[in-house]
N, C-alpha and C positions, 0 to 999 in steps of 0.2 A: 782358381775353383772353390765352392763352398766344403768342410769338412762335413760329411757324412756320417764320422765315427762319433760326433760330438754332437750332441742334442741342447739346442740355446733354451734360453728359458721359456716357457711356454706364451708368458703373457708379461706384461711391464710391472713390474711392482705395484707401481701407481694405481694399479686395478683396484684394490682394496690397499689405500694407503691411511686413511686413518678407520681403526678396530669396530668402531660404532656404527660404522658407514649402516643406516636400511636399504638405499636406494641405489643404484644401479648404470650411470652411464651406459649407453652403448659399446659393447665390446661385438667384434666381429672373428669369425672362425671361420678357416676351410678346412676340409676336413677331406683329404684324395684316398679315397680307398680303390678297392680291387675292381671294382663295379662302378663306383660313382663318384662325383664329387659335388661336394654341397658346402652352400652359404649358408651361415647360419649368424645372425646380428642378435643378440641378447640385450634385453631391457626391463623394465621395471625392478623388484623387492629383490636387493644380494643375494636374500637367502635363495630364494625360489625364482630364479629366473626366467623372463617369458620369452615368447620368438614374435621380436620386433619384424623380421625379415627369415625366412626358411625357403633356399630353392636348391633343386638335386639336378643332375644332368648327370642322363646315365652313359657311362662314356667307354665302361668295359675295357680299363687300363692290364687286366689279370686273363684277360679272354687267350688263353692259349699259353699262357705264360707257364706251365710246368712239361709242358713239350718242346718251344723253344728258349725258354729261360730269359726272353726278352717280352718287354712292355708291347702289348699292341698296336704296333703304327699307327692304326685309326683314331684309336682310344686315344693314345698321345696327343695327335693333334684337337681332339675334342677337347680334353682336359686344358690344353694352354689355353683356347678359345675361353673357356668359361671362364678358365682364371683370370683372364684380362679381362672380361668382364664383370667377374666381382669384383675387380680393383674397382671399377667407374662407376658402381652401382654404391658401393660402400663410402666413396666420395661424397657423393650423392648426400648419403644421409649421415654426412659427416664425422665420418670415422676417417681418419689419417691412414693406419696403421691397421692392418690387419694379422694374425695367427693363422699360420698353415703347417696342417701336420700331414705326414704323408704316414701310411703304415703297411703292411703286407707287401702287396704287389712291388712298390716301390723300393723297396726293402730288401726285397729278393732280386729284383731283375738285375742282370747285368750291367745293363743301360738305366739301371735306376737313379745314378749320381750324374751321367747324361742330362738326362729330364729333367734334373733339378737344375744343373745348371742353365740349361734351355728356357724352362721358366723365370729366373732370374733373369736372363740376358733380353727378355721377351716382353715380361712386364713387371719386374722389376720386385717380385715377389718371395721372398725366404722362404724356403720351407724345412721346416724340421723332421726328420725324420725318424721316427720313434722304433725301438726296440719292439719284441714281442711281449715279452715283461711288462715293461712300461704302457704299452696298450692295455693290457689287462689291468692293470692297475688303475688306469683312466676311466675303464668302464665301470669298473669295481665304485669308484668314486662319484660316477654319474651317480649308478643304484642312491648310493647311499645322499647324494642329494636330494631326492625322489621322496627315497626310506629311510630316515634318519635310525631306528631300532633295528633297519635289517638282518638276516643272517644266513648264510647260505652258501650256496655255490654261483657265480655272475659268470653265464659263456654267452662271450659276444664273438658271432658267427658273421664273416665276412666273406669277401669273394671265396679268397684262396687262405683264409687261414679261420682259427679257433683261438682265443684265448681266454681261462678262465684262471676267476680269483676268488679267494674265501673272504666272507666278510662276518664280521661277528662285531659286537660294541661298539661299533661307529667305526671300526677299524678294516683294512686289508689286510688279509696275511700272506700266501703262499700265494704265486702267478704263476703260471706258465701261459706257453703255447704252440700250437701244431700245425704244420702246415694241410689243414681240412678244409674244403670250404667248398659253396657249391661250384666257382668254375673248377677248381684243382678235380673233381668228383668228373664233370663231364666230361674231360679227357679220357676216364676211363670206359672202355666201352662194355664191358662185360659186368653185371649187377652182380654177381659171385664176387668177380676180384673185388668191386665196391667196397661190398662189407664188409670183405675180410679188410681192408684198406681201411674203414672207418675204425676197425674193431682193432686194428693193431695202433694204429696211431690214438685214440682213447684210453687203450689197455698203459699206455706207455706215459699217457697223461696222468692216468692215474694213481701212478708208482711216488708223485709229488703231495697227493691229497688220500687225505684219511677218509673213507665215503662214513657219512654221520648221520641218515636218512632225513639230510636240508631240502629245504625249498631250492630250485633251480629260477635262478633270473633271469630271462632270455631278453637278449640287447642287438640289434641287429633289424636292416629290412627283412630277409628271407624270416625272420619269427614273426616279424609284425603280419607280412603276408598269410603266415602260417595261421595267425591267431585271429584276421579276418576269416578267413576260411572258418577257423573251429566255432567262431558266435556264429554266421550263417551254418553251420551244422546243427547247434542245437536251439538257434530261435533267440541267440544271447539279446537281452530288451537294450540294452545301453553301451551301442556304439563306440567306448571309448577305447583304446589301445592299451593306455597307461592301466597297470592297477589290474589287467582283465589276470584271470586266474583257470588252471586247466588241472583235471587230476589227471594223472599217470594212466590212467587206466583210459581216457580219452584220445590217446596217440591212436590207439590199435584203430578205433572208432573212426577219429580222423583219417586215417590211412586209407580205410574203406571205404569212409566219405566221396574223396579224390578220386578211388579209381573207379565208383559209380558214375560219376557226376562228370568225367573228366577236364581238365585243365583248360579248354578254350571256353567252356560253359561256364566252370566256377571262375575265370576272369572276367568274365561279364557279370555275373552275381558280384562279386567282393570288389569291382572294381581294382583287380589288380593288372598293373602292365603286361605290356608280353615280354620287356624284358625282365622283367621279376618272376611272373608266374612259370617260366621255364626252370625254376632252380627250386621249385616247390618239390620235387618228387625226393630230389639229394637231400632239400634240409631233412623232411620229416624221414631219412633213413639217417641221418645223424642225431636227430632227434631223440628216437626211438633207443639206439644203442646208448646214448648219452643217460637217458632215463636209468636203464640198466645195469649200466657200469658203477653210476654214481648213489646208486640207488635213494632215487628223489624221491620226496613227503608229496609234495605239488610243483605246480609250475607258475609261474608268477611274470605277465611279460613288462618289461620295464621301456619306457621312450624315451628314458636318461640314458647316455652312453658317457662317450670317449669327452664331447662337447662339453655336456654339461662338468665329466670330470675336470677338465683343465680348468674349469672356473674353481672348483670343490676345493682343486690343489691350492690355488692363493687363497683361499680364505683364511681372514684370525679362528681361531679355534672358539674366539667369543660368539662370530657369527656362525660357524658350524653348528654350537650349541643347540641355536636357536629353532624354532619350529618352522618349517616352511611352509605348511600351511595358516599359521596365523599371519606371520610375515606378508604370505601373497594375499593372503584377506586383507590387513592393515595398509598396504599399499595402495588395492582397491577402495579400500574407503575414503583414504586420506585423495585418494583422484576423481572420484566421481559420485562421492555420497554430500545433501546438499550441507551436514554439519559435519565436519571431518572432527573426530575424537567422540563422536555420539556413542559408539559402538561399544567404547569402555565401559561406558554409564550403562548403558545400556542391559551389557551381562549381569553389573550389579542388581541390578531391578529384577531381571527373569532367574537367576540363579536360586535361589531357595527353593524356588518349584522343584528343582532335579539337587538337591541337597546329601538324596544319598546316590546318587550317580558316581559311576566308575568315572576314573579322570580320561580315558578315551573319550564316554560323553560328554563332560564338563568342554573338553576341549572344542568338539563341533558345535554346540552352544555358544562357542566364546568366538568361533569363524562365521557362525550365521548373524550373530550381533554386529560385528565390524561391515557382512555384507550386506543387513537390513536394506540398506536404503540407495545402493550402487546403480538399479536398476530404476530411478523416480523418473528418470527421461522418458520414461516407454511412453506408450496409449494408456490413460487408467484404466480402460477397458481390459488392457492384455498386458498390463503391469504384471501381475503375478505368472502366466505365461514366458514369459520375459524373464522374470526371475529367477523360474524350474530349470530352461532353456538353458539360460548363463551358466547356472552353476554345475550343471551334470556333465558342462561341456566343455568347462573352463581347462587353462591350462594348467592345473592344481596337481603338487607332490602332495604325499602325505595322506592318500585318500581312497582307500576300497569303494568299488564301486558300489557296495550299498550306502556306504558313507556320503557319500554324492548325491542319492535320489536323498536322502535323509536329510543333506544339507536342503536340497532345492523345493522337496515337501514343504518344510520349514515356510522357505520363503515365501512359496504359496498362499500359505496360511497368513503369512503377515500381511497379504495386500486381498484376502480372498476367504469367506469363510467357512468352503468349502470346496473338494478335490474333482468336485462332480464333475461331469459335463467337458472334461477337458482329454487332450491325447496324451496324457500322458500315463495313464492307469495302468498299463503295458508294465513298466516300468515299476509298478509300486509290487508286484512280485519276488521285488528283490528284498523286499521287505519282511517281517515279522508284524504283527496285524498291532502288537504293546512297540514297536516303533514306529507304526504310522501312527498313533496314537501319539507318543510323546512328540512327533514331528509338530502334529496336527495342536497340542498346547505350547509347544514354543513358539508356534508362528501367531496364534493367539494374544500369548505373553506381549511380543514386541509390540502385533499393533497396537495393545493398549498400549504399550508404555511410550511408543510412539505419537497417539496421539496424547499423552501428557507430556509429550515432549521431555522426555528425561533425556537431557541430551550432556550434562556434566554431571560431576563429580557432586556439585552442592546440589542437584534437584533434590528434595525432599519429597521421595514417591518410593514407599519398598512393600513388596509383596509378603509375603507369610503365609503359609500352607502347612496345614496340621492336617495330615494323611489321614490318621485315626481320627480323627473327631466331625473329617469331610467341611473344614471350613478355608475359605480362601478370604484371607482379612489383606485390605492397601491401606496403609497407614500414609497418609497426605501433608504436608505442612502448608501454611495460608498458601504461598503463591500458589501451588498446584493445586488446592483446590479450587482458587478461582479459575484453572483451565480445565477442571472435572468439569462437563456438561453432558448432555442427552447421548452422544453418540459414545463417551468416555463409557456411560453406564451400561450403555449397549454390549460394548465389547469387552466388560467388564461382566456383564452376564455371562456372553458368552464362552469366555473363559474358565469361569466356575462349571458352566452345562458340563465342558468339556472331562473337567476334572470331578463331575459328580459330587462339586461339596456348595455347601451355601455360602454366602456370600454376606463381610462386614466390611464396613467403612470407618475409620477412625480416625483424628487427629494426633497430628506426633507431638 
């Protein structure tokens, strides 16, 4: 019988055996929660792992746990069946070994040990049962996977527990856990008693933390469902959950919206399952009190959590220090572009146009250059749309919603001279007029560079922009001069028009 008091290594050390590794071989995780059992297989860039496979089964292991102290019998059977299936799926994907973790329900149930033993006997899968503090730490590390510079309080809401962790300067600070979740609250019939229970649990948690007017990072399925509803409420144009932001005052507005529209209608409007929608009234009660007790500045949704945190745990510091956005874009370029490595040369070509830009802007420009050619297989008539759609909805960390739209728009201009008559105009309200203009300039500059075949460090084509003199200069070598054709001149003129500058072409 396995010893549940000892948490084994979550992954073999060989996951990141080379500190310089940039690509990740397929790694599979089974996350056994109070409400669901999920298999995630990661692939792609090591610093910004992508979901190769992601499937969730709503098992409800924690249903009735607070009343009976045992795992739900039907949930147990569903969970074991799900794990057995996941094992077979993993083998089909070339994964011999899965890492399985169980959280609050299995941790607190009197028959948790027995459940783990049954899983081992029937499927051969070992389950690591982690503590509440370890769960909080892993969730916080998951947030850092997508937000390297994140600071504030990570709040991971499961079915029967709430985990909190402080993050700042790329590190995880104080961690704590409480018996507080929708499945727990469902067993308390009276609203007054529920609110008192929530208040008691959060007040107890608050003793471990110093309220700092920080951001709340929300992790967990119930929070994601709430975010979907809030997007519907305020007609948010980009329906990407990761990095969705909410203001503190919007919690009350969201509460009234749910009351006015009814859970059944909201479930249909927002494509939320029946198993999840029933948790919404309890989740918003927790969020309202959570925001009040911890004096939150604002709220951000994180799609990254415990599973990504498990990978982050094993990353060498050299890998943690890399930018997840740039790493993901570099990986995409290597996999899908016509000339892998050209993005670096293109970045050098366009950068002089934004010499006074902030580092945050230059980072986006670099990302755009890596991605400028990854959609080349799309039909030429729709390539601009394919680029925009790909970027705004891609599995990328380290991007605000406005930054996603900026990247998408820049890449649209890489293939088309105008964004008019596209279906994406509603998204542009996330950008200022200056950002729209910057995206246009960047896109047209990339379009020119691609036409001149600026693909390597040896390319002798340089842009120089004198803003005060309103002059755009193109300096080219002998080889690049031979590539300078009618189309190149049209694109150069279009870029100059966007800059409201005169054009000058000269030899190097």
